[in-house]
C-alpha positions as CSV (number, residue, x, y, z in Angstrom):
1,M,-11.9,36.9,-32.9
2,G,-14.2,35.0,-35.1
3,A,-17.9,34.8,-34.9
4,C,-19.4,36.6,-31.9
5,I,-22.9,36.7,-30.3
6,E,-24.1,39.8,-28.5
7,F,-25.8,39.9,-25.2
8,P,-27.4,42.7,-23.2
9,A,-25.6,44.1,-20.4
10,G,-26.0,42.3,-17.2
11,F,-26.8,39.0,-18.9
12,D,-25.6,36.1,-16.7
13,L,-23.8,33.5,-19.0
14,R,-22.8,31.3,-16.2
15,A,-26.1,29.8,-15.8
16,L,-25.9,28.4,-19.4
17,T,-22.2,27.6,-19.7
18,R,-21.5,26.1,-16.4
19,P,-21.9,22.3,-16.7
20,K,-23.7,20.2,-14.2
21,Q,-21.3,18.6,-11.7
22,A,-21.4,14.9,-12.0
23,D,-20.0,12.1,-9.8
24,P,-16.8,10.7,-11.4
25,P,-16.4,7.0,-11.7
26,T,-14.3,5.3,-9.1
27,T,-10.7,4.5,-10.2
28,A,-7.4,3.7,-8.7
29,G,-6.1,7.2,-9.1
30,S,-7.0,8.2,-5.5
31,G,-6.1,4.9,-3.9
32,H,-9.6,3.3,-4.4
33,S,-10.4,0.1,-6.0
34,V,-11.3,0.2,-9.7
35,L,-12.7,-3.3,-9.9
36,P,-16.5,-3.5,-9.8
37,V,-17.8,-4.5,-6.5
38,P,-20.6,-7.1,-6.5
39,P,-23.6,-6.3,-4.4
40,T,-23.6,-8.2,-1.1
41,D,-26.9,-7.0,0.2
42,P,-29.3,-10.0,-0.2
43,T,-32.3,-7.8,0.1
44,L,-31.5,-5.9,-3.2
45,G,-34.0,-6.5,-5.8
46,N,-36.6,-8.1,-3.3
47,T,-39.9,-6.6,-2.6
48,F,-41.4,-6.9,0.8
49,I,-44.9,-6.6,2.0
50,D,-43.9,-5.4,5.5
51,P,-40.9,-3.0,5.8
52,Q,-39.6,-5.0,8.9
53,D,-39.0,-7.9,6.6
54,K,-36.0,-6.3,5.0
55,F,-34.2,-6.2,8.2
56,W,-35.2,-9.7,9.3
57,S,-34.2,-11.0,5.8
58,L,-30.8,-9.6,6.2
59,Y,-30.4,-11.2,9.5
60,L,-31.6,-14.6,8.4
61,S,-29.3,-14.6,5.4
62,D,-26.3,-14.1,7.8
63,A,-27.6,-16.5,10.6
64,E,-28.3,-19.2,8.1
65,K,-24.7,-19.2,6.9
66,Y,-23.5,-19.5,10.6
67,D,-26.1,-22.3,11.4
68,Q,-25.0,-24.3,8.3
69,Y,-21.3,-24.1,9.4
70,R,-22.2,-25.0,13.1
71,M,-24.4,-27.9,12.2
72,E,-21.9,-29.3,9.7
73,S,-19.2,-29.2,12.4
74,W,-21.6,-30.9,14.9
75,K,-22.4,-33.5,12.3
76,G,-18.8,-34.2,11.4
77,D,-17.8,-34.7,15.1
78,T,-20.7,-37.0,15.9
79,D,-20.3,-39.1,12.7
80,G,-16.5,-39.5,13.7
81,I,-17.5,-40.4,17.1
82,L,-20.1,-43.2,16.0
83,I,-17.5,-44.7,13.7
84,F,-14.9,-44.8,16.3
85,T,-17.1,-46.0,19.1
86,G,-18.3,-49.0,16.9
87,L,-14.8,-50.2,16.3
88,F,-13.6,-49.4,19.9
89,A,-16.6,-51.1,21.6
90,A,-16.1,-54.2,19.6
91,T,-12.4,-54.3,20.7
92,V,-13.2,-53.7,24.3
93,A,-15.9,-56.3,24.4
94,T,-13.5,-58.9,22.9
95,F,-11.1,-58.4,26.0
96,V,-14.1,-58.2,28.4
97,V,-15.2,-61.7,27.5
98,A,-11.7,-62.9,28.1
99,S,-11.3,-61.2,31.6
100,Y,-14.8,-61.9,33.0
101,D,-13.8,-65.4,33.9
102,L,-11.3,-64.0,36.3
103,L,-14.0,-62.9,38.6
104,S,-15.4,-66.5,39.3
105,P,-13.7,-69.8,40.5
106,D,-12.3,-71.8,37.6
107,S,-14.3,-74.9,37.3
108,D,-11.7,-76.8,35.3
109,D,-9.4,-76.9,38.3
110,E,-12.1,-78.7,40.4
111,T,-12.6,-81.1,37.5
112,V,-9.0,-82.0,37.4
113,A,-8.7,-82.5,41.2
114,L,-11.7,-85.1,41.2
115,L,-10.2,-87.0,38.3
116,K,-6.9,-87.2,40.2
117,Q,-8.9,-89.0,43.2
118,L,-10.7,-91.5,40.8
119,V,-7.4,-92.4,39.3
120,A,-6.0,-93.0,42.8
121,F,-9.0,-95.2,43.8
122,S,-8.5,-97.2,40.6
123,N,-4.9,-98.0,41.3
124,D,-5.7,-99.0,45.0
125,T,-3.6,-96.1,46.3
126,Q,-4.4,-93.7,49.1
127,P,-6.0,-90.4,47.4
128,R,-4.8,-87.2,48.5
129,P,-7.6,-85.0,50.0
130,V,-9.0,-82.4,47.6
131,N,-9.2,-78.9,48.8
132,I,-12.1,-77.2,47.1
133,D,-12.3,-73.5,48.1
134,K,-16.0,-72.7,48.5
135,D,-15.2,-69.1,49.7
136,F,-13.6,-68.1,46.4
137,A,-12.5,-64.3,46.3
138,P,-11.1,-62.8,42.8
139,S,-7.6,-61.3,42.8
140,A,-7.2,-57.6,43.0
141,S,-5.8,-57.5,39.6
142,A,-8.8,-59.2,38.1
143,I,-11.1,-56.7,39.8
144,W,-9.0,-53.7,38.5
145,I,-8.9,-55.2,35.0
146,N,-12.6,-55.9,34.7
147,S,-13.5,-52.6,36.4
148,L,-11.5,-50.6,33.9
149,W,-12.6,-52.4,30.9
150,F,-16.2,-52.4,31.9
151,G,-16.0,-48.8,32.7
152,S,-14.3,-48.1,29.3
153,L,-17.2,-50.0,27.4
154,F,-19.8,-48.3,29.3
155,V,-18.3,-44.8,28.5
156,A,-17.9,-45.7,24.9
157,L,-21.5,-46.9,24.5
158,S,-22.7,-43.7,26.3
159,C,-20.8,-41.6,23.8
160,A,-22.3,-43.4,20.9
161,L,-25.8,-42.8,22.4
162,A,-25.1,-39.2,23.1
163,A,-23.8,-38.8,19.6
164,T,-27.0,-40.1,18.1
165,L,-28.9,-37.7,20.4
166,V,-26.9,-34.8,19.1
167,Q,-27.7,-35.7,15.5
168,Q,-31.4,-35.9,16.4
169,W,-31.1,-32.4,18.1
170,I,-29.4,-31.1,15.0
171,R,-32.1,-32.2,12.7
172,R,-34.8,-30.9,15.0
173,Y,-33.1,-27.5,15.2
174,S,-32.7,-27.3,11.6
175,H,-36.3,-28.2,11.0
176,D,-37.6,-25.6,13.5
177,V,-35.5,-22.6,12.1
178,Q,-36.3,-23.4,8.5
179,R,-40.0,-23.2,8.8
180,R,-41.9,-21.3,6.1
181,G,-43.2,-17.9,6.7
182,P,-42.4,-14.2,6.3
183,P,-39.0,-13.0,7.5
184,R,-40.7,-11.0,10.3
185,I,-42.0,-14.2,11.8
186,R,-39.0,-16.5,11.1
187,G,-36.5,-14.0,12.4
188,P,-37.6,-13.7,16.1
189,I,-38.1,-17.5,16.0
190,H,-34.5,-18.1,14.9
191,V,-33.4,-15.6,17.5
192,Y,-35.0,-17.6,20.4
193,L,-33.9,-21.0,19.4
194,S,-30.4,-19.8,18.6
195,M,-30.2,-18.1,22.0
196,G,-31.3,-21.4,23.6
197,V,-28.5,-23.4,21.8
198,R,-26.0,-20.8,23.2
199,R,-27.7,-20.8,26.7
200,F,-27.5,-24.4,27.2
201,G,-24.0,-24.9,25.7
202,M,-24.6,-27.3,22.9
203,D,-21.1,-26.7,21.5
204,H,-19.8,-27.7,25.0
205,A,-21.9,-30.7,25.0
206,V,-20.4,-32.1,21.8
207,A,-16.9,-31.3,23.0
208,S,-17.6,-33.1,26.2
209,I,-18.6,-36.3,24.2
210,V,-15.3,-36.3,22.6
211,S,-13.6,-35.9,26.0
212,L,-15.5,-38.8,27.4
213,L,-14.4,-40.7,24.4
214,H,-10.8,-40.0,25.1
215,L,-11.3,-41.2,28.6
216,A,-12.7,-44.5,27.5
217,V,-9.5,-45.1,25.5
218,W,-7.3,-44.4,28.6
219,L,-9.4,-46.6,30.8
220,F,-8.9,-49.5,28.3
221,F,-5.2,-49.0,28.1
222,S,-4.9,-48.9,31.9
223,G,-6.8,-52.2,32.2
224,L,-4.5,-53.6,29.5
225,V,-1.4,-52.8,31.4
226,I,-2.6,-54.5,34.5
227,Y,-3.7,-57.6,32.4
228,M,-0.3,-57.9,30.9
229,S,1.4,-57.4,34.2
230,A,-0.4,-60.5,35.6
231,A,0.4,-62.6,32.4
232,N,4.0,-61.8,31.6
233,N,6.4,-59.1,32.8
234,I,8.1,-58.5,29.4
235,M,4.9,-57.9,27.7
236,A,3.7,-55.6,30.6
237,Y,6.9,-53.5,30.0
238,V,6.4,-53.3,26.3
239,V,2.7,-52.1,26.9
240,V,3.8,-49.6,29.5
241,G,6.4,-48.2,27.3
242,G,4.0,-47.7,24.4
243,M,1.4,-46.1,26.9
244,G,4.1,-44.0,28.2
245,L,5.1,-42.6,24.8
246,G,1.5,-42.0,23.8
247,A,0.8,-40.2,27.2
248,L,3.8,-37.9,26.5
249,I,2.6,-37.1,23.0
250,Y,-1.0,-36.5,24.4
251,A,0.4,-34.3,27.1
252,F,2.6,-32.4,24.6
253,L,-0.3,-31.8,22.3
254,S,-2.5,-30.7,25.2
255,I,0.0,-28.0,26.5
256,L,1.4,-26.9,23.1
257,P,-1.5,-24.6,22.4
258,L,-0.8,-22.7,25.8
259,I,2.7,-21.9,24.7
260,C,2.1,-21.3,21.0
261,P,-1.2,-19.9,20.3
262,D,-0.9,-20.7,16.5
263,S,-0.7,-24.3,17.1
264,P,-3.3,-26.2,15.4
265,Y,-3.0,-29.2,17.9
266,T,-5.3,-29.5,20.8
267,T,-7.1,-32.1,23.0
268,P,-10.3,-32.0,25.0
269,F,-8.1,-31.5,28.2
270,T,-6.5,-28.3,26.8
271,P,-9.1,-26.0,28.3
272,F,-8.8,-27.7,31.7
273,L,-5.1,-27.2,31.5
274,R,-5.4,-23.6,30.4
275,F,-7.8,-23.0,33.4
276,A,-5.5,-24.6,35.9
277,L,-2.4,-23.0,34.6
278,A,-4.1,-19.5,34.7
279,I,-5.1,-20.1,38.3
280,G,-1.6,-21.1,39.2
281,C,0.0,-18.2,37.3
282,T,-2.5,-15.8,39.0
283,V,-1.4,-17.1,42.4
284,V,2.2,-16.9,41.5
285,S,1.8,-13.3,40.2
286,A,0.1,-12.4,43.5
287,I,2.9,-13.9,45.6
288,Y,5.6,-11.8,43.4
289,A,3.4,-8.6,44.0
290,I,3.1,-9.2,47.7
291,A,7.0,-9.9,47.9
292,A,7.6,-6.7,45.9
293,A,5.3,-4.6,48.2
294,S,7.0,-6.1,51.3
295,V,10.5,-5.4,49.8
296,A,9.4,-1.8,48.9
297,F,8.2,-1.4,52.6
298,I,11.4,-2.6,54.0
299,Y,13.2,-0.2,51.7
300,S,11.3,2.7,52.8
301,V,12.3,1.9,56.4
302,I,16.0,0.7,56.0
303,D,16.7,2.6,52.8
304,W,19.0,0.0,51.1
305,D,19.6,0.6,47.4
306,D,19.7,-3.1,46.9
307,L,16.2,-3.5,48.0
308,S,15.0,-1.0,45.6
309,D,16.3,-2.9,42.7
310,R,14.9,-6.3,44.0
311,S,11.5,-4.6,44.4
312,K,11.6,-3.3,40.8
313,G,12.6,-6.8,39.6
314,L,9.8,-8.6,41.5
315,N,7.2,-6.1,40.1
316,A,8.5,-6.7,36.6
317,R,8.2,-10.5,37.1
318,A,4.8,-10.2,38.5
319,S,3.7,-7.9,35.5
320,R,5.1,-10.5,32.9
321,I,3.3,-13.4,34.6
322,M,0.1,-11.4,34.8
323,H,0.3,-10.5,31.1
324,W,0.8,-14.1,30.1
325,T,-2.1,-15.1,32.5
326,I,-4.4,-12.6,30.7
327,R,-3.4,-14.3,27.3
328,L,-4.4,-17.7,28.9
329,Y,-7.9,-16.5,29.6
330,H,-8.5,-15.5,26.1
331,T,-9.4,-17.9,23.4
332,R,-7.0,-19.0,20.6
333,L,-8.8,-16.9,18.0
334,S,-8.7,-13.8,20.3
335,V,-4.9,-14.2,20.9
336,A,-4.4,-14.8,17.1
337,C,-6.2,-11.6,16.3
338,D,-4.0,-9.6,18.7
339,I,-0.7,-11.2,17.4
340,A,-1.7,-10.6,13.8
341,Q,-1.8,-6.9,14.4
342,E,1.9,-7.0,15.2
343,D,4.6,-6.3,12.6
344,C,6.0,-9.7,11.2
345,F,7.7,-9.8,7.9
346,T,7.5,-13.5,7.7
347,R,3.7,-13.5,7.7
348,E,3.6,-11.1,5.0
349,V,6.1,-13.1,2.7
350,Y,4.1,-16.3,3.3
351,A,0.8,-14.5,2.3
352,F,2.5,-12.9,-0.9
353,K,3.9,-16.2,-2.0
354,H,0.8,-18.2,-1.5
355,T,-1.3,-15.5,-3.3
356,L,0.9,-15.1,-6.3
357,K,1.5,-18.8,-6.7
358,N,-2.2,-19.2,-7.6
359,V,-2.5,-16.3,-9.9
360,D,-2.3,-17.1,-13.6
361,E,-5.0,-15.1,-15.4
362,V,-4.9,-11.4,-16.4
363,H,-8.1,-10.7,-14.5
364,E,-6.5,-12.3,-11.4
365,L,-3.5,-10.1,-11.8
366,E,-6.0,-7.1,-11.8
367,A,-7.4,-8.0,-8.4
368,L,-4.0,-8.7,-6.9
369,Y,-2.2,-5.5,-7.9
370,D,-5.2,-3.5,-7.0
371,A,-5.1,-5.1,-3.5
372,L,-1.3,-4.7,-3.2
373,V,-1.4,-1.0,-3.5
374,P,-2.7,-0.2,0.0
375,I,-0.2,-2.7,1.4
376,V,2.8,-1.1,-0.3
377,H,1.7,2.5,0.2
378,P,-1.5,2.9,2.6
379,T,-3.3,6.1,2.4
380,E,-4.6,5.4,5.9
381,P,-2.7,4.4,9.2
382,S,-1.4,1.0,8.8
383,R,-0.1,-1.8,11.3
384,L,3.1,-1.9,9.2
385,P,5.6,0.7,9.9
386,P,7.3,2.3,6.8
387,A,10.5,0.3,7.4
388,A,8.6,-3.0,7.1
389,R,7.0,-1.8,3.8
390,V,10.4,-1.0,2.4
391,D,11.5,-4.7,3.1
392,I,8.3,-5.9,1.4
393,V,8.9,-3.9,-1.7
394,C,12.4,-5.2,-1.8
395,F,11.1,-8.9,-1.5
396,L,8.3,-8.1,-4.2
397,L,10.9,-6.7,-6.5
398,R,13.8,-9.0,-6.1
399,D,12.3,-12.5,-5.1
400,L,8.8,-12.5,-6.6
401,R,9.6,-10.4,-9.8
402,I,6.3,-8.7,-9.3
403,M,7.1,-6.3,-12.3
404,D,6.5,-9.2,-14.6
405,G,2.7,-9.0,-13.8
406,V,2.8,-5.2,-14.4
407,Y,4.2,-5.9,-17.8
408,K,1.4,-8.3,-18.5
409,L,-1.2,-5.8,-17.6
410,L,0.2,-3.1,-19.8
411,R,0.8,-5.4,-22.7
412,A,-2.9,-6.8,-22.6
413,R,-4.3,-5.4,-25.8
414,P,-7.4,-6.2,-27.8
415,S,-7.2,-8.6,-30.9
416,T,-9.5,-10.2,-33.3
417,S,-9.4,-13.3,-31.4
418,H,-9.7,-11.8,-27.9
419,P,-11.5,-8.5,-28.1
420,L,-11.0,-6.2,-25.1
421,P,-13.2,-3.3,-24.3
422,Q,-11.5,0.0,-24.0
423,A,-12.8,0.5,-20.4
424,V,-11.1,-2.7,-19.3
425,R,-7.8,-1.7,-21.1
426,N,-7.7,1.6,-19.3
427,R,-8.6,-0.1,-16.0
428,R,-5.7,-2.5,-16.3
429,L,-3.3,0.4,-17.2
430,I,-4.6,2.3,-14.1
431,I,-4.1,-0.6,-11.9
432,A,-0.7,-1.5,-13.2
433,L,0.8,2.1,-13.0
434,T,-0.9,2.9,-9.7
435,F,1.0,0.0,-8.2
436,V,4.2,1.2,-9.8
437,R,3.7,4.6,-8.5
438,A,3.0,3.1,-4.9
439,L,6.4,1.3,-5.3
440,F,8.1,4.7,-6.0
441,K,6.4,6.2,-3.2
442,V,8.1,4.0,-0.6
443,L,11.5,5.6,-1.5
444,P,11.4,8.2,1.3
445,H,11.2,5.6,3.9
446,A,14.2,3.5,2.6
447,T,16.9,5.1,5.0
448,H,17.8,1.5,6.3
449,R,17.8,-0.1,2.8
450,P,20.0,2.2,0.5
451,D,19.8,-0.6,-2.1
452,L,16.1,0.0,-2.7
453,V,16.7,2.6,-5.2
454,T,19.1,0.4,-7.2
455,V,16.5,-2.6,-6.9
456,L,13.6,-0.3,-8.1
457,Q,15.5,0.9,-11.0
458,D,16.6,-2.4,-12.2
459,A,13.1,-3.9,-11.8
460,T,11.5,-1.1,-13.7
461,V,13.9,-0.6,-16.6
462,P,12.2,-3.3,-18.7
463,L,8.9,-1.5,-18.2
464,Y,10.0,1.8,-19.5
465,H,9.9,0.8,-23.2
466,T,6.3,-0.5,-23.1
467,W,5.3,2.4,-21.0
468,T,6.7,5.2,-23.3
469,E,5.3,3.3,-26.3
470,I,1.7,3.5,-24.9
471,A,2.2,7.2,-23.9
472,R,3.4,8.1,-27.6
473,N,1.9,5.6,-30.0
474,E,-1.3,4.4,-28.4
475,K,-4.2,4.9,-30.9
476,R,-6.7,5.6,-28.2
477,P,-5.9,9.1,-26.7
478,D,-7.5,8.3,-23.4
479,T,-5.1,5.4,-22.8
480,A,-2.1,7.5,-23.9
481,F,-3.1,10.4,-21.7
482,L,-3.3,8.0,-18.7
483,A,0.2,6.8,-19.4
484,R,1.6,10.2,-19.5
485,C,-0.3,11.2,-16.4
486,F,1.4,8.4,-14.4
487,L,4.7,9.1,-15.9
488,A,4.5,12.8,-14.9
489,A,3.4,11.9,-11.3
490,I,6.2,9.4,-10.8
491,R,8.9,11.8,-12.2
492,A,7.7,14.4,-9.7
493,D,7.8,11.8,-6.8
494,V,11.3,10.8,-7.7
495,Y,12.6,14.3,-8.3
496,T,11.2,15.3,-5.0
497,F,12.8,12.5,-3.2
498,C,16.1,13.2,-5.0
499,L,16.1,16.8,-3.7
500,E,15.3,15.7,-0.1
501,A,17.9,13.1,-0.1
502,A,20.5,15.9,-1.3
503,K,19.4,18.1,1.5
504,S,19.8,15.3,4.1
505,R,23.0,14.2,2.6
506,S,21.9,10.5,2.3
507,E,24.0,7.9,0.9
508,T,21.3,7.2,-1.7
509,V,21.9,10.5,-3.5
510,V,23.9,9.0,-6.4
511,A,21.5,6.2,-7.0
512,C,18.6,8.8,-6.9
513,R,20.0,11.1,-9.3
514,A,20.7,8.2,-11.7
515,L,16.9,7.2,-11.3
516,A,15.8,10.7,-11.9
517,L,18.0,10.9,-15.1
518,R,16.7,7.6,-16.4
519,L,13.0,9.0,-15.9
520,A,13.9,12.4,-17.4
521,Q,15.3,10.6,-20.6
522,L,12.1,8.7,-21.2
523,D,10.7,9.8,-24.6
524,P,12.4,13.2,-24.9
525,Q,10.8,13.9,-28.3
526,S,7.4,13.8,-26.8
527,W,7.9,15.2,-23.4
528,G,10.6,17.9,-24.0
529,T,12.7,17.4,-21.0
530,G,15.4,19.4,-22.4
531,I,18.0,16.9,-21.1
532,E,20.5,15.3,-23.6
533,A,21.6,11.7,-22.9
534,G,25.3,12.5,-23.4
535,G,25.6,15.5,-21.0
536,A,22.9,14.8,-18.4
537,A,25.1,12.9,-16.0
538,S,26.6,16.0,-14.4
539,Y,23.5,17.9,-13.4
540,E,22.7,18.2,-9.7
541,D,20.1,19.8,-7.6
542,Q,19.5,22.8,-10.0
543,G,19.2,20.4,-13.0
544,I,16.6,18.3,-11.1
545,C,14.6,21.5,-10.3
546,S,14.7,22.3,-13.9
547,V,13.4,19.0,-15.1
548,M,10.8,19.0,-12.5
549,I,9.4,22.4,-13.8
550,R,9.5,21.1,-17.3
551,N,7.7,17.9,-16.3
552,Y,5.0,20.1,-14.5
553,Y,4.7,22.2,-17.8
554,A,4.4,19.1,-19.8
555,F,1.6,17.7,-17.7
556,I,-0.5,20.9,-17.7
557,S,0.2,21.2,-21.4
558,D,-1.2,17.8,-22.1
559,I,-4.4,18.5,-20.2
560,L,-4.9,21.9,-22.0
561,E,-4.2,20.3,-25.3
562,L,-7.2,17.8,-24.8
563,C,-9.4,20.9,-24.0
564,G,-8.2,22.8,-27.2
565,R,-9.1,19.7,-29.3
566,G,-12.5,19.2,-27.7
567,Q,-11.6,16.0,-26.1
568,M,-12.9,17.0,-22.7
569,V,-14.9,13.7,-22.4
570,I,-11.5,12.2,-21.7
571,L,-10.9,14.5,-18.8
572,H,-14.3,13.9,-17.6
573,S,-14.2,10.2,-17.5
574,Q,-10.7,10.0,-16.0
575,A,-11.0,12.9,-13.5
576,V,-10.4,11.0,-10.4
577,V,-7.0,9.8,-12.0
578,W,-5.5,12.8,-13.4
579,L,-6.8,15.5,-11.0
580,P,-5.1,14.1,-7.8
581,M,-1.9,13.5,-9.8
582,L,-2.0,17.0,-11.2
583,L,-2.4,18.6,-7.6
584,S,0.4,16.5,-6.5
585,V,2.8,17.4,-9.2
586,H,1.6,21.1,-8.8
587,H,2.5,21.0,-5.0
588,K,5.7,19.6,-5.6
589,A,6.7,22.0,-8.4
590,M,5.4,25.0,-6.4
591,S,7.6,24.0,-3.5
592,Q,10.7,24.3,-5.9
593,L,9.5,27.4,-7.8
594,H,9.7,29.5,-4.6
595,C,13.4,28.8,-4.3
596,F,14.2,28.7,-8.1
597,D,16.0,31.6,-9.7
598,E,16.4,30.7,-13.3
599,P,14.3,33.2,-15.2
600,S,14.5,31.2,-18.5
601,A,13.0,28.2,-16.7
602,L,10.1,30.3,-15.3
603,D,9.6,31.9,-18.7
604,R,8.9,28.3,-20.0
605,L,5.9,28.2,-17.8
606,R,4.4,31.6,-18.9
607,P,2.9,30.2,-22.2
608,I,0.4,28.1,-20.1
609,L,-1.0,31.2,-18.7
610,D,-1.0,33.1,-21.8
611,A,-2.7,30.4,-23.7
612,V,-5.7,30.3,-21.3
613,A,-5.8,34.1,-21.0
614,L,-5.5,33.7,-17.2
615,G,-5.0,37.5,-16.7
616,R,-8.5,38.1,-18.3
617,R,-10.5,35.7,-16.2
618,D,-12.4,36.4,-12.9
619,S,-12.1,34.4,-9.8
620,Q,-14.6,31.7,-11.2
621,G,-12.5,31.1,-14.3
622,E,-14.8,33.1,-16.6
623,L,-13.4,35.5,-19.3
624,V,-14.0,39.0,-18.5
625,P,-15.6,40.4,-21.7
626,S,-14.1,43.6,-23.5
627,R,-16.3,46.6,-24.0
628,D,-17.0,47.8,-27.6
629,E,-15.7,51.2,-28.5
630,I,-18.7,52.4,-30.4
631,G,-22.4,51.3,-30.1
632,P,-24.7,50.4,-27.1
633,T,-23.3,48.8,-24.0
634,T,-22.9,45.2,-24.9
635,H,-20.5,42.4,-24.3
636,T,-18.8,40.3,-26.9
637,L,-17.8,36.9,-26.0
638,P,-16.5,33.9,-28.0
639,V,-19.0,31.4,-29.0
640,E,-17.4,28.7,-26.7
641,D,-14.7,29.0,-24.1
642,R,-13.7,25.3,-23.6
643,Y,-11.3,26.2,-20.9
644,Y,-13.9,27.7,-18.8
645,H,-15.9,24.4,-19.0
646,V,-12.8,22.7,-17.4
647,F,-12.2,25.4,-14.8
648,A,-15.9,25.4,-13.7
649,R,-15.9,21.6,-13.4
650,Y,-12.6,21.3,-11.7
651,P,-12.0,24.4,-9.7
652,E,-8.8,22.9,-8.1
653,F,-7.3,23.1,-11.6
654,Y,-7.9,26.8,-11.9
655,V,-6.8,27.5,-8.3
656,A,-3.5,25.8,-9.2
657,L,-3.1,27.9,-12.4
658,R,-3.6,31.0,-10.3
659,Q,-1.1,30.0,-7.9
660,L,1.3,29.4,-10.6
661,S,0.5,32.9,-12.0
662,S,1.2,34.4,-8.5
663,V,4.6,32.8,-8.2
664,I,5.7,33.7,-11.7
665,N,4.6,37.3,-11.3
666,G,6.3,37.3,-8.0
667,H,9.7,36.6,-9.9
668,S,9.0,38.9,-12.8
669,P,5.7,40.9,-13.1
670,I,3.9,40.2,-16.2
671,R,2.4,43.1,-18.5
672,R,-1.1,42.9,-19.9
673,S,0.2,43.8,-23.2
674,M,2.1,40.6,-23.3
675,L,-1.2,38.6,-23.3
676,P,-2.1,37.3,-26.7
677,S,-5.7,36.6,-27.9
678,V,-7.4,33.4,-26.7
679,P,-6.9,30.5,-29.2
680,M,-10.0,28.5,-30.0
681,T,-8.5,25.4,-31.5
682,G,-5.7,23.0,-30.5
683,I,-2.5,25.0,-29.6
684,G,0.0,22.2,-30.1
685,F,1.4,22.0,-26.6
686,M,3.1,18.6,-27.1
687,S,5.0,19.5,-30.2
688,P,8.8,19.6,-29.6
689,G,9.2,23.0,-31.3
690,F,6.8,24.5,-28.7
691,L,8.7,23.2,-25.9
C-alpha cells in the first residue's frame, strides 16, 4: 500500500481533505457566453458622498443618452426646415411680385387709350371716346392666385420662425439639464424638465412645423395651376399633370405605412389618415357586428341553416376588421415588435448574411459563433419552432458555409509572431465545438428535412482531421481534453438520435448510421471504439449501443486519467464544460444499459469501478479504512486519495459512478474479492491495450 499515516479512532479526515467549493469560471459548456462581458454600470468605480447619488447617476447616464438622441433629431429637422424655407420663400416671393399687379387696374392700358386720342386730334379726325373704368374689380382667378401664394409665403415664413424658436428651446433645455451639481440635485431637475417636454408635446410641435411646410408647398402649386390656366391651357395641362402625379405619389407614401408597417416612407398626414381610417374601420366593424347579431336573432326565430352560416361569416369579418383596426391604433414600432416575434425564415436569413458579411477577424468569429449557439439550439423557450431551426441550420451549412469559421477557430494557434494565450486558445475551441454540438442537437427535429443528416455530415467531414489531431497530438493537455470531451458528447448525441430514428422507422436511419459510423471511426487508436473500418458498415442497433457504451467508457477513463496523473487543475478550470457533458453522456448510456444484454460489453465498464475502488467508498465518496489485525484500534489510509478530491468537489460525478455500479451489478453481481487495491498513480486508461 505504500507509506501510511495512523490516526486515532474517530478522527474526522473529511474536514482536512474535502476541498473548498469554488465558483467555476463561466464557459460555453452550459450554453452561457464565454466572452468577457464589459461592465455596463456607469457607477462602478465611483465614490459618492450621498448614497442617493448612485441611483440618480445611473438615471442621468441613461437619460442624457436619450436627450442627446432627441435633441439631435430636433436640430436635424429644424435645420432642414430653415434651409428649405429660405429657398422656397424666395421662389414664392418672385411669383408674388408678378401676380400682385393683377389686383389693381393696369395703368398702361389708360396711357395707350389717351395716346390714341391725341393722335386722332393731330390728324383732324373724330376721336373715339375713351372708357376708363374707375370701378375696377380684379378677376376671380387673380384673387385666388394671390390668396394662395400669399398664404403659402406666410406659412413658409411662419415655419422658419417656428424652427428658429425650436432651436432656441433646444439650447435652453440642454443648458438647464446640464447644470453642475450632485446627481441627487440634477436628477429631479431633469425629471421635472423632461416631463414638461413630454407634457407639452414638443415632439409633436416639431412634426407640426413639417406638416405646415408641406401645406405651404401645396398652396403654391394650387396657385400655380390657376395662374397657368389663365395664361395658356396647354401649360395648365402640363402643370396639372405634374401636380396630379405628385399628389398620387404623396398619397401613396401616406397610405403605405398603414398597409405595410415595415415601410420606411411616411408623411406628416399619415397619422391623420391612420386616425380617420381607424374610426372608419371601427364603424364598419360595428355595422358587421350588428348585422351578425340581427341575423343570429332571426335564425333563433326562423331556424334557417343558411342564416347561421351568414351570422358566422359576418362575425368573422367583424373580427378581422377589428383586429386590423387595433393594429392601426398602435405605433409603427409597437406593430414591428409584435410582427418580429413571429416566425419568419426570410428575416433570419437576412440577419445571418448581413452579420457574416462583416466578420473577417478571428475575435469577431468568436462573438458570432458564441451568439449563434442559442439561435441554433436554445436552452430556453424560443420564438422559432424546431422546424424553423432545422431550415436555419441547413442554410448555414449549405449556403453560408458556416463550418469554415469553425475551422479557423480550431486552427488558431500561437506562433512566435502572434502569441496566443492558452486561455484564449481554449475559449475559441470551446466556442467552436459548442456550436458544432448545437448543430448536431438539431437532428431530432429534422423530420421534414431528411437531407439534414447528409448536409451535416458533408459539412463536418473536413473538420474531423483537425479535431482528432487536437485531441491526440495537442501539447497542452487541457486543450486536448476539451477536444475529447466535445467529441464524446457529440458521439452520444448522434448515437441516441440514431437509435430513436430506428425505433420510429424514420427514413433518415441509413444516413444516421453512416454518420454514427463516421464518428465512431475517428481516431480509433486513441479512443478504442473497437470498430474496424472494413467491417463496420453492417452493424445496426446493437452495434450502436456497443459503441455508445465504449464512448462512455472512454470519456470517464479520460477524466480518471487526469486524476491519476495529478492534473486535477484541468478538471477544476474546465468543470462547467466537461461536467454537463459527462452527465449528458451518462444519461444516454444508462438509458441503453438497461436494455443491453451483452455481458462482454458490460464487463468493459467494470474496470472503471475497480480502479476507483467504488465498492469500498461511502456515500460521500470517501474510502472506508480497513481495520488492522494486531494492535490498537487505528485506521490506515493512503497519504492522498485523489479520486476523493474529485468526488467531493463534483458529487454529480460520484453519483453517476454509483448509478453505473448499480446497473452493472444488476446484470451480474460483483464480488468483493474481485476488487483490486487502489492505484495511486496514473492507470493508463487511454492506452489501446487497456481498452
